[in-house]
Each structure stands twice: as C-alpha cells, then as structure tokens.
N, C-alpha and C positions, 0 to 999 in steps of 0.2 A: 504494500500500500504506500503510495507516494502522493505528496501534495505538489501540484504543478501550478505555476503562475506564469502567464504570458499575456501579451497585449490583446490577443483575440482567442476565441475558443478553438479555431482551426489550428493556430500555432501551439496551443496547450495540448490538443490531441496529438499533434505531430511530435511534440517533445516527449510526451508520455510513451508513444510508440517506439521512439528511439531508445529511451531509457530501459524499456522492457524488452527491446529487440523483437518486436512482433508487429503485426498489422493493427490498425486502429479498431477494426471490427472484433478483434480478440480481447479487447480491453473491457473491463467493467468500470464505468466512470460515474462519479457523482459530481454534479455541477454545484459548487459552493457559492460562486459569485459570477454573474454575467458581466461582460465588459460594458463600459459606458464611456462615451466621448465627453460627457459633462456639458457644461454651458460655457462657451467662449474659452474652452480649454481648462476650465476649473472643475473640480470634483471628478476628474477622469479616473475610471476604475479599470483594473486589469481583470482578465478572466482567471478564475481560480477553480481548479478541479481536484478531486481525490481519485486517483487512478489505481487500479488493481488488475492483475492478471490472474484470474481464478485458478487455473491449473498449476500455477507456480506455488500455490499454498498447499498442494497435496503432496505429502511426503512420499518417498519411494516405498517405505514400508507399507503405507496404506494401499498404494498401487499393487504391491505384491499380494496384499490381502484380498483385493478384488479378484485377482487371478485365481486365488484359492477357491473363491466362490464358484467361479466357472468350472473348476475341477472337482467341486463337491468335497473339498478337503476341510476338515474341522479347523477352526481358528477362533481366537478371541479378538474381534475387530475393535471393541472399546479399548482394550489394553493397548493395541497397536496405535490407535489414534492419539491417546493420551500421552504415551511415551514419546511419540514423534513430534507432537505439536510444538514444544518450546523451540525447536530448531527450525520450524517452518518459516518464521518471520524474523528478520534481523532485528536486534535490539533497537537500533536507531529508528527504524520505521515504526516499531510498536510505540515508542515514546512519542513520536511525532503525531501518530494517530490519536493517542490518548489526550495529548495537550490540545489538539485541534478541537476534539469534541467537547472537552471541558470548556474551552473558550466559547464554543457555539452555545452551550447551555447557559453561560453567563449572559450572552446577548438576549436570550429569551426572557430574562428576568427584568422587564422594563417597568414593572410596577413601582419599584423604589424610586426611579427617576421621576415618574409622574407625580408621586406624592411629594417630592422635594421642591420642584421648580417654582411652585406657587408660594413657597415660604420665604423666598428671597425678595428683597425690595427692588423697586424699579431701578434705583441707582446701582445696586449690585448687578442687576441684569446688564445695565449699560457698560459697567466696567468689564464684565466677562466678555460681552460681545465685542467691545473695543479691542481687547487683547487678542481674541481669536480671529477677528476679521483682519487685523493687521498682519497676523501670521499667514492668513490665507492669501493676501494680496502682496506679500513682500517681494515676490519674484515676478510680478507683472511687468510687462514691457513698457507700460506708460510711466512717465515721470510725474508722480503724484506725491503729495504730502502725506504724513501719517494720518490715517482715517480717524475722524472724530466721531464719537458716539455719546449722545447725551439723552437725558430724559425730556421728551417733548411734553407729555402729560403722563398721568398715572398709568395709562394703558398703552402708551406709544413711545417708541425709541426713535430719535432723530439720528440718522447716519449721514455724515457729510464727507464728500470727496472733493478735495481742492488740490491745486497744483498746476504746473505748466501744461500738462497733457490731460487734465481732468475732463475738459470739454470733449476730448476725443472718445471718452467712455460713454457719451450720450448716443453717438451713432446717428446715421442718417434717419431722419424722421423719428428719432428717439428709440430705435429698435434695441440698441444696447442698454439703454436706460430701462426699458420694459423688461428685458431679460434679467438684468441684475436685480431689479425690484422684485420680480417673481421668485428668483432664486433665494434672495436674502429673506423675503417675507416668509417663505415656506420653512426656512431654517429657524428664524427667530420666533415665529408663532408656534411652531411645533415644540421647540425646546423650552421657551420661556413664557409662552402664552401672551406675548406682547404684539401690538400692531407696529407697522413700520412707516416711517416718513423718510424717504430717500431724497437727498439733495446732492446733485452733482453740478458743480460750477454754476450755481444759482438757476439751474434748468427748471426746477419745480417752482421757484419763486416767480420766474418769468411767465411760466405757463398759467399760474394762478392769476397773475395780473392781466394776462391776455384774456382769460375766460371772464374775469370780472368786467372788463370793458365790453365783451360780447354780450354778456347777460343784462346789460343796462336796458337795451331795447326789449329783450324778452320779459324783463320785470315790468316794464311799462305796459306791455300787452296784458300781462297777468293782472295788473292793478286795474286796468280798464275793463277787460272782458272776463276775468276770472279764470281763464285757461290759456295755455300756450304749449308749444313744443319747440325744442331746439332743433338745429340742423344735425346731421350725422356727425358725431365727434369721435376722435381717436380714443383708444383705450385709456390713456392717461388723462386726457381732457375730460372724458365723460365722467370719471370719478371725481375730478375736481369740481366740475359743474354740479354734479349731484349733491355734493356736500354743501356748496355755497347756496344752492336753491333750497335745500332742506333747512339750513340754518335761517334763511330769510323767511320761508313759509312753513313753519312747523305745523300749522293747522290745515295744510293742504296735502293732497295726494301727489307725491313726487316720486317718479319711478323710471327706471331704464326700460326702454323697449327696443326690439331688434327688427331690422328690415329683413327681407327675404334673402339678401346676399350677405347677411351677417353684420351689417352696420349697426351702430348703437346711437340712440338718441333718447332724450328725456322728455317725458310728458308731465305737465303740471295741471291739476284740476282739483275740483272739490271732491271730498271723500264720498259724498252721496251719489256721485255720478259713476262710481265703480263698485 
C-alpha cells in the first residue's frame, strides 16, 4: 500500500504503476483527494491516491496452501495465513497507512470547530484572518501592501488590498474582484460565521458612489409612483443597489429579479402588491 501524490490523477496512476511494476488496471486504488486548479492559481490541490497491488499481499505460503486445496491434501490455512502475514507488508508502508487513516479520522471530527468559532470576538476573527490571508497572498505576482483586515461591524470583516498593483487585482469589468470576493467570503463565512466587505484600490467605494448617483432618478420615481425597477446590473452592483434601496425603503418590497438570459435587476413596490 502506497500513498501517491501528483498534479493530476493520470500522473498519480502512472506513478503508482511504475512503483509497483504493473499495469494500471492491476492496481487497487482509493482516491483521497481530487486535483483542483483553484481560483487564479490559489488553493491549487494535487491528486492524492492510496494504491495497492492485491496479489502482492498474498504470501507464497498461502499460494502453496491453495494448491493443496486443489490436490485435496489436508492443511491448516488459518495457521499459514497468520504466520505469513507480518512479512507480507513492509514496515514503512504499514506505518504510512496507519498514520494516513488516523489523520483522515481527525478530519471527520468537525464538531469541535463548529462549537468554537462563535466564541471568539469579531476582533479576534479579524486578527486571525489578517494573519492567514497575508500568508496566502505572500507569493502573489502583484506588488501589493500587507493586506489589512478590520472589523466593519459586529457581523462583517473589512478586507483591504492596497499597493502599486492592487488595481490590477480588480480585472476587466471586475471579474477578478468577483472571484476573490466569492473565494474569501466562502472561507470567512464558513470558518468564522462573518460577512465580508472586500475593498481593492477603492473599487467598492467607487462602485457605491456610482450606484448612489444612478439611484437618484429611481428614488424619484418611487416617491412619485410608489414603484420602480432598475436596469440590469452587474453582480457586484446589484448587491450594492439592493442594500442602498432596502436601507432607504425599509417598508417596501425590494427584491432581485432575473431576466431570461440571467441578468439581474431590482424591483421596488408595496408589500400588498406581492
């Protein structure tokens, strides 16, 4: 039994076949981790498998015992198997297998983590996220300053990227911003139960100001007619607009709607009309 790690499953299978000196079809394989390219090269994972060649674990004495069955000769197969078993697997492989499965059992016990993360304060969350996020991005190719993480409110962390190349992390039409926001939110929310406010080179601030200017006419229509809807907005902008409209009209129905081609817009109306 051997643990094999490689960039892809194909390479892991090929390496296992080389080490056992057999074809891939002869192997008994358990996939421990599927490979992943991650997001923008971050969180990349290798393929990990546990490979075994079944017939290599059958001692010669057991094979001889099987031949005795064919010849109807008496023998004690249990004694043969037990006496031969210790030499069937090399000590290094046996230790590796035990350690691996012990570690796998540890990962299954997630209950302790879920009980603990709510007990730490928002500031402690910010401090931990700041330390870990700077480790995560320390080898990035962009020239950025140390990433700042602070408490925006009791349920939200503010993550700020600044520096000479920070604006490059926004990407065309904000595609890198959206990818980073999605990635970081899923980590921070899952581990710490906190919301995320991501600021990269004042991108979020500028988007909020742009949406505020756009919503002036929408608000005039709502005040006059009691209802309105926005134009189709980008994923980041629609969330900003939704928050601003709900803050301004807490007594109205404000919700995101989708077009047939997947575009998002916001409708504002009276509750009794829905």
